[in-house]
Backbone as a ProteinNet text record, in pm:
[ID]
protein_1_A
[PRIMARY]
XXXXXXXXXXXXXXXXXXXXXXXXXXXXXXXXXXXXXXXXXXXXXXXXXXXXXXXXXXXXXXXXXXXXXXXXXXXXXXXXXXXXXXXXXXXXXXXXXXXXXXXXXXXXXXXXXXXXXXXXXXXXXXXXXXXXXXXXXXXXXXXXXXXXXXXXXXXXXXXXXXXXXXXXXXXXXXXXXXXXXXXXXXXXXXXXXXXXXXXXXXXXXXXXXXXXXXXXXXXXXXXXX
[TERTIARY]
2298.7	2315.8	2387.6	2319.8	2381.2	2520.5	2539.5	2680.6	2786.9	2723.3	2829.1	2853.9	2730.2	2761	2838.1	2828.4	2920	3075.5	3087.1	3233.3	3276.3	3198	3245.6	3252.6	3139.6	3165.8	3115.8	3234.3	3224.9	3146.1	3051.6	2995.4	3084	3048	3120.6	3025.2	3097.3	3032.7	2986	2836.9	2786.9	2845.1	2915.5	2988.7	3122.3	3216.9	3354.1	3398.6	3313	3348	3444.5	3467	3564.5	3481.5	3547.5	3450.3	3415	3306.5	3242.2	3200.7	3222.4	3166.2	3063.9	3001.8	2887.6	2756.8	2630.6	2520.6	2498.8	2428.1	2382	2475.8	2439.8	2513.1	2626.2	2653.8	2787.8	2879.8	3008.8	3104.1	3104.8	3151.3	3159.4	3199	3306.4	3364.9	3249.3	3174	3075.6	2969.3	2912.5	2789.7	2813.6	2909.8	2952.1	2907	2895.2	2870.8	2720.1	2651	2488.3	2435.5	2365.6	2285.9	2121.4	2083.2	1905.4	1864.7	1742.2	1682.6	1642.2	1663.3	1627.7	1497.4	1446.3	1321.2	1244.5	1334.3	1289.6	1266.1	1157.1	1136.3	987.1	963.6	810.5	755.9	621.6	552.9	511.8	487.1	449.8	571.9	646.7	749.6	889.9	892	1012.7	1137.9	1103.5	1234.3	1298.2	1431.8	1483.8	1510.4	1515.6	1552.8	1433.2	1299.1	1179.9	1103	1042.9	940.3	807.5	736.6	597.8	603.9	483.4	482.8	570	662.7	735.1	640.7	726	652.3	604.9	683.2	643.1	509.6	507.8	375.4	260.6	282.5	182.2	116.4	206	180.6	104.2	151	92	91.5	2.6	-7.2	0.9	81.6	102.5	1.3	-21.5	-116.5	-69.8	39.7	56	61.1	24.9	-25	147.3	239.1	379.2	483.8	591.2	705.2	773.2	815.3	891.3	1054.9	1153.5	1292	1367.7	1406.9	1498	1627.9	1685.4	1818.7	1865	1947.9	1991.1	2071.2	2059.5	2144	2284.5	2369.9	2528.1	2598.4	2745.9	2831.1	2815.5	2827.2	2827	2693	2601.9	2474	2446.4	2491.8	2501.2	2578.9	2684.4	2765.7	2712.4	2632.1	2578	2455.4	2380.6	2277.8	2317.2	2424.7	2490.1	2514.6	2583.4	2633.2	2508	2406.8	2283.7	2204.3	2214.2	2176.5	2233.8	2376.8	2458.8	2588.8	2582.6	2714.3	2674.4	2546.7	2510.3	2528.2	2478.1	2470	2329.2	2244.1	2103.5	2126.2	2202.1	2203.7	2230.9	2253.9	2259.9	2101.7	1996	1858.9	1813.1	1815.8	1785.5	1844.5	1986.1	2069	2015.4	1982.9	1960.5	1802	1731.7	1610.2	1570.7	1702.3	1688.5	1731.1	1801.9	1848.5	1747.4	1634.3	1527.5	1395	1374.3	1278.4	1181	1260.6	1199	1135.6	1196.7	1144.3	1017.7	1008	892.7	793.2	791.6	714.2	563.4	558.6	426.5	357.2	436	372.8	336.5	423.5	380.9	249	236.9	124.6	14.5	16.4	-87.8	-146.9	-41.4	-90.5	-160.6	-240.7	-300.5	-203.3	-131.5	-28.6	90.3	202.1	312	344.3	383.7	409.3	541.6	631.5	758.6	736.4	797	805	896.1	831.2	918.5	988	1095.5	1180.5	1109.1	1146.5	1066.7	1122.4	1046.5	1106.4	1231.3	1258.8	1375.1	1511	1479.3	1588.5	1607.9	1513.7	1487.2	1556	1543.4	1620.3	1777.6	1818.2	1952.4	2009.2	1912.4	1978.6	1982.5	1884.5	1861	1767	1743.2	1662.2	1614.7	1516.7	1438.4	1475.2	1566.5	1628.4	1489.9	1387.1	1280.3	1188.9	1164.7	1089	1172	1302.6	1395.1	1372.2	1360.9	1346.6	1204.5	1109.9	980.4	954.2	1011.1	986.6	1061.4	1196.7	1271	1189.5	1100.2	1050.7	906.3	841.9	708.5	680.1	778.5	775.9	773.9	858.8	870.1	720.6	666.6	558.6	424.9	441.8	333.7	247.5	288.6	221.2	224.7	143.1	167	219.9	306.2	366.5	314.3	279.9	200.1	316.9	414.5	516.8	472	344.5	325.9	194.6	169.6	50	102.1	213.8	242.8	370.6	296.2	382.6	444.4	560.1	646.4	614.3	522.9	471.1	532.6	636.9	703.1	846	945	1077.9	1135.5	1153.3	1211	1354.4	1409.7	1544.8	1604.8	1733.3	1776	1723.1	1674.5	1664.5	1784.7	1904.2	2038.1	2055.6	2091.9	2114.7	2021.1	1890.3	1772.2	1723.4	1687.5	1622.9	1473.2	1412.5	1263.8	1189.1	1167.6	1074.9	1112.8	1226.9	1248.6	1241.6	1232.2	1214.2	1066.2	989.8	833.8	791.8	856.1	808	855.2	971.5	1023.6	938.7	905.8	825.1	669.6	608.8	466.2	409.3	324.7	228	326.5	432.8	514.3	452.1	367.8	306.3	165.1	145	-12.7	-14.2	-155.5	-173.2	-273.4	-260.7	-357.4	-502.3	-596.8	-744.1	-771.5	-651.3	-679.7	-617.2	-592.1	-538.8	-665.5	-796.2	-903	-933.9	-968.8	-1016.7	-892.6	-757.1	-671.4	-567.9	-499.5	-408.2	-269.2	-208.4	-73	29.5	149.7	262.8	365.6	411.9	504.2	643.2	734.9	853.4	958.1	1077.7	1168	1304.2	1424.6	1539.1	1582.1	1562.7	1623.2	1498.8	1453.2	1367.2	1462.6	1430.8	1518.8	1412.1	1352.3	1266.2	1120.4	1092.4	977.8	872.2	958.6	868.6	825.1	906	894.1	777.7	797.7	703.2	552.1	544.9	444.1	359.6	445.9	384.8	316.6	401.9	354.4	222.5	230.6	100.3	12.9	15.3	-91.8	-163.1	-74.1	-148.2	-219.2	-158.8	-250	-384.3	-384.4	-507.1	-591.7	-540	-643.8	-703	-635.4	-674.3	-774	-787.7	-889.2	-813.9	-708.9	-641.7	-695.9	-723.8	-794.1	-679.3	-563.9	-448.2	-324.4	-204.9	-80.4	10.2	114.5	225.6	360.8	469.7	596.3	695.3	772.5	885.7	1009.1	1120.7	1250.9	1371.3	1479.7	1610.1	1640.5	1633.7	1703.5	1626.3	1662.5	1602.9	1725.1	1732.2	1821.1	1825.4	1932.4	1932.4	1897.6
6929.1	6800.5	6738.4	6824.3	6769.9	6832.5	6944.4	6991.5	6905.9	6849.2	6758.5	6640.1	6588.1	6463.4	6471.1	6591.4	6607	6608	6674.2	6697.6	6537.9	6465	6347.5	6256.5	6262.3	6171.4	6261.6	6313	6411.4	6345.6	6414.5	6368.4	6315.1	6207.5	6156.2	6143.2	6147.9	6152.6	6010	5989.2	5882	5790	5860.3	5799.5	5743.1	5853.2	5804.7	5796.5	5832.1	5829.9	5927.2	6034.2	6117.5	6235.3	6282.8	6397.6	6510.7	6552.4	6642.1	6781.2	6880.2	7007.3	7080.2	7038.1	7102.7	7018.3	7086.8	7016.8	6905.9	6788.6	6694.5	6567.2	6471.9	6339.5	6312.2	6397.3	6381.4	6486.5	6457.8	6576.8	6634.7	6753.8	6807.9	6725	6650	6560.3	6446.5	6394.8	6309.2	6331.1	6472.3	6533.5	6560.1	6553.1	6591.9	6446.7	6338.6	6243.1	6219.4	6272	6245.5	6296.4	6224.5	6252.2	6238.3	6359.4	6367	6289.3	6219.3	6160.6	6251.4	6249.3	6348.1	6377	6488.3	6526.1	6427.9	6396.2	6297.8	6161.9	6113.1	5999	5951.2	5834.3	5779.5	5865	5891.2	5980.1	5879	5749.8	5650.8	5579.6	5492	5424	5493.4	5613.8	5711.8	5632.8	5544.8	5509.9	5621.3	5633.1	5758.5	5754.9	5878.4	5886.1	5838.5	5854.3	5804.1	5945.3	5965.6	6068.7	6010.5	6057.7	5993.2	5854.5	5799.1	5672	5561.1	5477.8	5388.1	5271.3	5190.9	5061	4964.7	4960.1	4869.6	4892.7	5034.3	5087.4	5089.2	5107.4	5108.8	4984.5	4872.6	4727.4	4683.9	4679.8	4648.1	4778	4854	4952.6	4906.6	4970.1	4923.9	4952.1	4883.2	4925.8	5035.9	5106.6	5234.1	5350.8	5470.8	5589.1	5609.9	5632.5	5670.4	5641.4	5652.2	5633.2	5784	5804.2	5927.2	5888.9	5893.1	5846.8	5947.3	6036.3	6176.2	6165	6041.2	6021.9	5900.2	5902.8	5773.9	5707	5573.6	5482.3	5473.5	5533.9	5527.7	5641.7	5624.1	5718	5688.4	5806.5	5795.4	5751.4	5782.5	5731.6	5589	5521.9	5389.6	5304.7	5377	5323.8	5337.8	5464.7	5470.4	5393.3	5360.1	5266.4	5123.9	5078.3	4959.1	4947.6	5054.8	5038	5021.4	5092	5089.7	4955.8	4907.9	4782.5	4647.9	4663.1	4546.1	4561.5	4670	4686.2	4743.3	4715.8	4740.3	4876.3	4980.9	5102	5169.2	5133.5	5198.1	5328.1	5391.5	5542.7	5611.9	5557	5635.3	5674.9	5600.3	5598.3	5754.5	5799	5939.6	6053.7	6039.8	6140.3	6123.1	5984.7	5954.9	6021.6	5992	6027.4	6177.1	6258.3	6411.7	6469.8	6387.2	6411.2	6418.8	6335.9	6329.1	6400.2	6444.3	6467.1	6602.2	6683.1	6812.4	6755.2	6669	6611.6	6525.1	6460.3	6371.9	6442.2	6557.7	6639	6621.2	6658.5	6646.9	6517.1	6382.6	6265	6238.5	6295.8	6271.5	6371.1	6484.6	6552.8	6485.7	6412.6	6332.7	6230.6	6153.9	6027	6015.5	5912.8	5896.9	5830.7	5736.9	5680	5639.7	5595.9	5556.1	5404.7	5325	5169.5	5137.4	5081.2	5031.8	4897.9	4898.7	4766.1	4672.6	4598.5	4536.7	4419.4	4375.4	4253.4	4135	4022.6	3889.7	3882.7	3809.2	3795.8	3746.8	3622.9	3566.8	3669.3	3734.3	3839	3946	3976.4	4078.8	4048	3895.1	3855	3851.7	3824.3	3807.9	3956.3	4051.3	4174.7	4259.3	4245	4302.2	4423.1	4468.7	4600.7	4591.7	4674.6	4692.5	4843.4	4831.1	4980.2	5057.3	4988.9	5050.4	5114.2	5037.3	5090.4	5215.3	5219.3	5334.8	5443.9	5441.4	5533.5	5609.7	5504.4	5546.3	5614.5	5606.7	5664.6	5803.5	5790.6	5947.8	6029.7	5979.7	6085.9	6101.8	6008	6051.6	6135.5	6118.3	6195.4	6354.2	6417.7	6557.2	6587.8	6513.2	6550.6	6537.1	6470.5	6424.1	6321.2	6229.3	6128.9	5989.9	5912.7	5792.1	5676.4	5603.5	5489.3	5345.6	5257.3	5158.3	5033	4972.3	4914.5	4762.7	4727.9	4595.7	4596.4	4714.3	4741.6	4635	4608.5	4554.4	4457.3	4316.7	4218.3	4125.9	4103.8	3994.7	3850.7	3790.5	3665.3	3548.4	3568.4	3475.7	3505.7	3425.4	3482.1	3444.6	3561	3554.6	3555.9	3502.5	3504.2	3660.6	3701.3	3841.1	3874.9	3992.2	4047.6	4073.8	4081.1	4131.6	4025.4	4055.9	3959.7	3916.2	3949.8	3878.8	3990.7	3931.6	4041	4079.8	4157	4220.2	4099.7	3991.6	3897.7	3809.5	3783.7	3707.5	3782.2	3902.9	3992	3979.3	4000.1	3991.4	3848.3	3746.2	3608.5	3589.2	3630.9	3626.1	3687.6	3781.2	3845.4	3838.7	3766.1	3753.5	3687.5	3747.6	3708.7	3702	3780.1	3762.1	3868.4	3941.8	4048.8	4027	4075.2	4052.2	4183.5	4272.9	4366.8	4387.9	4459	4470.7	4526.8	4483.8	4532.8	4689.6	4734.6	4883.6	4970.8	4925.9	5001.6	5028.6	4978.9	4990.6	5153.6	5208.3	5343.5	5445.7	5410.2	5502.9	5537.9	5628.9	5665	5634.8	5519.1	5478	5524.7	5553.8	5588.5	5459.8	5400.5	5284.6	5346.6	5295.9	5358.1	5236.5	5252.1	5160.8	5215.8	5170.2	5220.4	5263	5157.5	5165.2	5092.9	5148	5089.5	5049.7	4937.5	4899.9	4875.3	4760.8	4758.5	4790.2	4802.1	4843	4716.4	4585.2	4457.9	4433.7	4471	4468.3	4564	4693.2	4789.4	4775.9	4702	4633.4	4553.3	4446.6	4325.5	4385.8	4490.7	4539.7	4628.3	4687.9	4778.3	4720.2	4600	4512.1	4452.7	4421.6	4372.8	4476.4	4607.9	4720.7	4731.5	4726.1	4751.1	4641.2	4524.7	4417.7	4411.1	4480.4	4518.2	4635.8	4696.4	4793.9	4946.4	4950.4	5098.8	5168.9	5291.8	5396.6	5411.3	5456.8	5467.2	5453.8	5428.2	5377.4	5454.4	5531.5	5590.9	5506.7	5533.1	5495.4	5586.8	5573.7	5663.5	5579.5	5641.1	5551.8	5659.7	5623.5	5726.3	5738.2	5624.2	5630.9	5534.1	5545.9	5473.9	5432.8	5301.6	5264	5305.4	5340.8	5403.2	5295.6
13338.1	13341.2	13202.2	13099.2	12962.5	12953.7	12978.2	12978.6	13064	13191.8	13240.9	13193.8	13120.5	13055.4	12907.6	12863.6	12762.6	12781.9	12927.6	12958.5	13008.8	13050.7	13089.3	12977.4	12883.2	12767.9	12650.5	12584.4	12484.7	12361.1	12295.5	12184.2	12091.5	12003.1	11899.4	11775.3	11657.1	11530.5	11500.8	11474	11449	11336.9	11246.2	11142.2	11173.1	11192.3	11206.1	11353.5	11456.4	11617	11646.7	11550.9	11615.1	11701.8	11786.5	11856.2	11788.2	11812.5	11718.8	11821.2	11773.2	11866.7	11814.8	11713.3	11638	11660.5	11650.5	11701.9	11574.1	11599.8	11515.3	11516.9	11470.1	11498.4	11414.5	11303.7	11226.3	11225.3	11207.9	11189.3	11076.4	11047.2	10909.6	10798.1	10804.9	10706.2	10669.2	10770.1	10747.1	10706	10743.7	10678.7	10530.7	10484.8	10324.9	10265.5	10336.9	10270.4	10256	10316.2	10318.5	10199.1	10139.2	9975.7	10021.4	9991.7	9998.2	9891.8	9928.2	9818.1	9699.2	9576.9	9468.2	9461.9	9403.4	9391.1	9280	9193	9102.7	9157.7	9200.2	9265.6	9246.8	9291.1	9282.7	9408.3	9362.9	9466.9	9586.3	9543	9634.5	9735.2	9644.7	9711	9720.3	9661.4	9681.4	9601.9	9518.6	9439.2	9362.8	9367.8	9313.7	9175.6	9116.1	8968.7	8879.9	8942.8	8837.2	8849.7	8725.7	8705	8690.5	8816.9	8838.2	8894.4	8904.2	8964	8908.7	8972.4	8917.6	8861.9	8797.1	8711.1	8816.7	8909.7	9031.1	9096.8	9121.8	9184.8	9101.9	8969.8	8883.2	8863.6	8860.7	8825.9	8951.6	9086.4	9195.3	9318.9	9315.5	9385	9542.1	9627.4	9760.4	9847.3	9963.7	10078.7	10157.7	10136.8	10189.2	10105.2	10151.7	10070.5	9989.1	10095.7	10041.2	10169.7	10109.6	10180.2	10178.2	10293.5	10321.8	10383	10314.8	10353.4	10297.8	10393.7	10352.8	10274.3	10319.9	10270.1	10195.5	10075.6	10023.7	10127.3	10099	10204.5	10158.6	10227.4	10192.7	10275.3	10249.1	10326.2	10491.4	10541	10702.6	10758.9	10695.1	10736.6	10731.1	10621.8	10636.2	10729.1	10744.3	10851.3	11001.8	11028.1	11143.7	11179.6	11049.5	11067.3	11096.6	11040.1	11063.2	11211	11274.1	11419.8	11504.2	11462.4	11549.4	11548.4	11437.9	11425.8	11472.8	11422.2	11460	11549.8	11601.5	11678.5	11826.9	11867.7	11993.3	12020.8	11956.6	11963.9	11970.5	12064.9	12056.6	12088.5	12154.7	12176.4	12068.3	11941.7	11825.6	11735.6	11813.7	11746.3	11780.9	11891.1	11905.8	11814.5	11794.3	11705.6	11563.3	11534.7	11385.7	11351.1	11448.7	11423.4	11426.2	11500.9	11510.6	11365	11277.4	11159	11059	11079.3	10970.7	11030	11160	11227.3	11165	11112.2	11035.1	10907.6	10827.6	10681.3	10724.3	10841.4	10869.8	10963.7	10990	11074.1	11012.9	10875.3	10815.4	10839.2	10824.4	10834.5	10997.3	11074.8	11228.4	11261.7	11189.4	11224.9	11168.4	11060.4	10988.5	11061	11123.7	11179.5	11311	11337.5	11469.1	11570.8	11526.9	11602.3	11521.5	11583.9	11527.3	11573.7	11475	11490.9	11422.5	11507.3	11433.5	11374.7	11248	11166.2	11264.8	11343.8	11465.1	11428.3	11500.1	11473.9	11518.8	11477.7	11528	11674.7	11756.8	11904.9	11903.6	11815.5	11819.7	11784.5	11694.2	11660.9	11761.7	11824.9	11944	12054.1	12085.2	12197	12189.5	12044.9	12022.2	12015.2	11977.1	11950.1	12076.5	12156	12291	12287.5	12175.7	12145.5	11999.5	11997.7	11841.8	11799.6	11706.4	11627.4	11599.7	11522.8	11483.4	11595.1	11711.1	11821.5	11864.4	11897.9	11943.9	11854.6	11723.7	11626.5	11631.8	11650.7	11644	11775.4	11881.7	12007.5	11993.5	11957.9	11948.8	11835.1	11721.3	11641.1	11689.7	11750.5	11803	11919.8	12017.9	12143.9	12124	12046.4	12030.8	11962.6	11876.5	11800.8	11856.2	12011.5	12084.8	12015.1	11951.8	11873.8	11976.2	11983.8	12074.1	12008.9	12064	11984.7	12051.5	11957.3	12005.7	11948.7	12067.8	12006.6	11938.3	11997.8	11940.7	11846.1	11783.2	11707.8	11562	11524.4	11388.5	11453.5	11456.2	11501.3	11403.1	11405.7	11316.1	11348.4	11290.1	11332	11279.9	11180.5	11108	11116.3	11151.7	11150.1	11016.6	10947.6	10814.8	10810.4	10683.9	10672.8	10660.4	10659.7	10609.9	10466.7	10448.2	10308.3	10229.3	10296.1	10221.8	10131.7	10009.9	9887.2	9819.7	9854.1	9790.2	9687.7	9562.2	9459.6	9508.1	9422.2	9479.2	9496.3	9385.9	9399.8	9524.6	9551.9	9659.1	9801.5	9802.7	9928.2	9950.5	9835.6	9866.5	9897.9	9852.5	9911.9	10060.9	10076.8	10188.3	10332.6	10286.6	10405.4	10396.8	10305.4	10279.5	10388.5	10440.5	10549.9	10689.8	10690.3	10800.3	10930.6	10913.6	10995.6	11021.4	11139	11206.1	11290	11253.5	11328	11406.1	11530.3	11625.1	11564.9	11613.7	11581.1	11626.6	11717.1	11792.1	11682.8	11529.6	11432.4	11343	11387.3	11293.2	11297.5	11170	11176.3	11174.6	11207.9	11225.2	11120.8	11131	11040.1	11088.2	11046	11095.8	11024	11082.2	11045.8	11089.5	10990.7	11017.7	11007.1	11103.6	11111.6	11091.3	10994.8	10998.2	10967.4	10964.8	10961.8	10798.2	10720.4	10584.6	10487.4	10380.7	10285.1	10163.2	10125.5	9992.3	9882.1	9851	9763.2	9810.5	9947.7	10020.1	10016.3	10009.5	10034.5	10173.5	10287.5	10422.5	10462.5	10405.1	10442.5	10387	10253.7	10202.8	10273.9	10314.8	10416	10533.1	10607.1	10718.6	10702.3	10577.1	10565.1	10542.8	10451.3	10433.9	10551.2	10652.4	10774.6	10841.6	10839	10893.9	10834.3	10708	10629.8	10657.6	10676.4	10690.5	10840.4	10919.4	11073	11067	10951.9	10953.2	10943.6	10927.8	10951.6	10842.5	10853.1	10749.9	10654	10683.6	10594.6	10658.2	10546.9	10627	10548.1	10600.4	10554.6	10610.8	10546.7	10595.2	10621.5	10706.5	10745.3	10759.8	10703.2	10726.4	10714.6	10756.3	10767	10628.3	10566.3	10435.6	10340.3	10208.1	10084.5	10004.8	9973.3	9898.5	9760.8	9701.7	9555.5	9447.3
[MASK]
+++++++++++++++++++++++++++++++++++++++++++++++++++++++++++++++++++++++++++++++++++++++++++++++++++++++++++++++++++++++++++++++++++++++++++++++++++++++++++++++++++++++++++++++++++++++++++++++++++++++++++++++++++++++++++++++++

């Protein structure tokens, strides 16, 4: 069946949309634009080019144990994430999840359940799908971990984070999430597409901890540099 589908609908690069004949979501040229997060990074939030904990995590330790985002946000990966979120391309989610599945496997093995950092219902209605939920399902399925779609609900419709500085981002998402009591005593892996300052991840993790979660970690495709 897959061979027939590939014949009828040849796979295309998630970055440039050219036909690809090799496994993976990107063509060789676009793969060259992918940059892994450097080894020198904050062990908690993953901020790149930092030796040891960053100043922000030292000053205000987050409610999550750590962030794992294998790639820097840029190049073809940034283009593909933009298409996934804003150009009605939900079919890109499994391919992008496969790109980071191996790096995220320790987090998937660790957790009791996977929860997407969900969209507000108003934005979900406009977009038609929740990209974080699609990524969560694509990651959790092969690892045999349950996905709880509404475990972390966005209860306040915040404005987009793009263009805001760190303080504005934190204020924008403060108390924007509520978590289900079913998280009590659980190890929770939150999933999102991109982590920038970590403000959204922190707000979601705080809601999980307030609901009684034992521990929280965060997984994303990419981390802003």
